[in-house]
N, C-alpha and C positions, 0 to 999 in steps of 0.2 A: 558698469559691469558688461562684459561681452555678451551679446544676445545669444550667440552659439553656446556659450557656457551655461547660460540660464536655461536654454532648451534642453541641454544634456541633463542638468539637475532635475528638471521637470520630468523627463523621461525616466530617470532613475527612481524618482519618488513614486511614479505610477507603477513601475515594475516592482518596487518594494511592496506596494499595497497588494498587487496581484500575488506576490509570493506569500504574503500573510494569508490572504483569503484562500489561495490554492492549497496551502499547507493545512489550513483549518478544515477544508473539505476532505483532504486526504486523511486527517485524524478521525473525522467522522466516518469515513470509509472503513478505517481500521476497526472502529467500534462495531459497525454493522457486520463486518466480516467475522469478527470474533464471535458475535452472537450466532451467526449462521453456522460457522464451523462447529461451535460447541453444541449446536442443536442437530448436527449431522447433515446439514443442508448443502453438501458439497456440489451436487448437481445443479442446484439453484445458483450457487455462486459462479460456477463455470458458465452457465447459460447467460448470466448477466455480465460476464467479463468482456474486456476489450479484445479486438482482433489479435493483438500481440500475444495474448494468453492463448487464444484458441489456435493460433498458428504454431504455437510451441509445444502443445500437449493435447492429446485427444480427451474427450469428455470422460471416457471410461478410465483412462490412465490417471486423470486428475482425481476423479472420485476414489479410485483404488488407492492412489498414493496418499492423499490427504486423509482419507478415511482410516488408513493404516497408521499414519502418524498420530492423528488425534485419538485413535483407539489406544495407543500406548501412552501418550502424554496426558490424556484426560482433558477436561474442559479448561479453557483459559480462565485464569483468576485475576491477574493484574499485570501491568507492564508500564514502561515509560519510553518515550522517544529519546534516543541518544544521539541522533543526527538526522539531517535532512538535506535534500538537494532538489532544486527546481530547475528544469530546463524548458525553455520556450522555443517552439518551432511553429512552422506553418500548419502542421497537422494537429496542433493542440499543445497544451502544457503537460509536462511529465513531472510528477513529484515522487521522489523516492524517500521513504522513511526507514531508518534503522531503529530497531526497538529491542530492549531487553524484555523478556516475558517470563511470567511464572504461570505454569500450568498446574493442574491438579497433581500430577505425578512427576513433573520435571521442570527444570529451568531451561530457557533457551534464548536464542536471538532470532529476530525476524527481520526480513527486508520486504517491504511492500512497495510496489511500483504502481502508481495510478496515472491514468490519463484524465486530466481535469478539463472539462469544458462546461461553460455556463454554470459554474459553481458546483458541478456534480463530479464526484470521483468515481471512475470505473477501473476495476482491477485489471492491470496489464501484466503484472508479474508478482510472484510471491515465493520467497525462500525461507525455510525455517531450519535451524540447527538446534538440537537439544543435547542434554547431557546423558540421555539414555543410550545404552549400548545396543547395537543391532545384533540380534541372535539368530 
């Protein structure tokens, strides 16, 4: 077998292992965020988020926006990941998870974006859409 081909296979195998562990870290991040959001700890979530999040929205706007959303949807009840994507770069690994979610008062879809380094997922982006009408 060609040594170059074997090296490529080895690199792909290692990347696959990282994708699995990074995705698992992101799933754990989702669980922690749902607990924090359901407890109203929006400022704490923002304070622990990645620079990408902090550069895209102010602390006050984050707390106000997601406090309002979760005030209408109610606490998170259950959900499942429907898709994921992992990107590797020199600044760290980015994992995006798409999820279906059931909240106390609504159904929705969520997209979580995490920066994963050293097995730890840090929130870099979050989008939620629900079936509630804005009034």
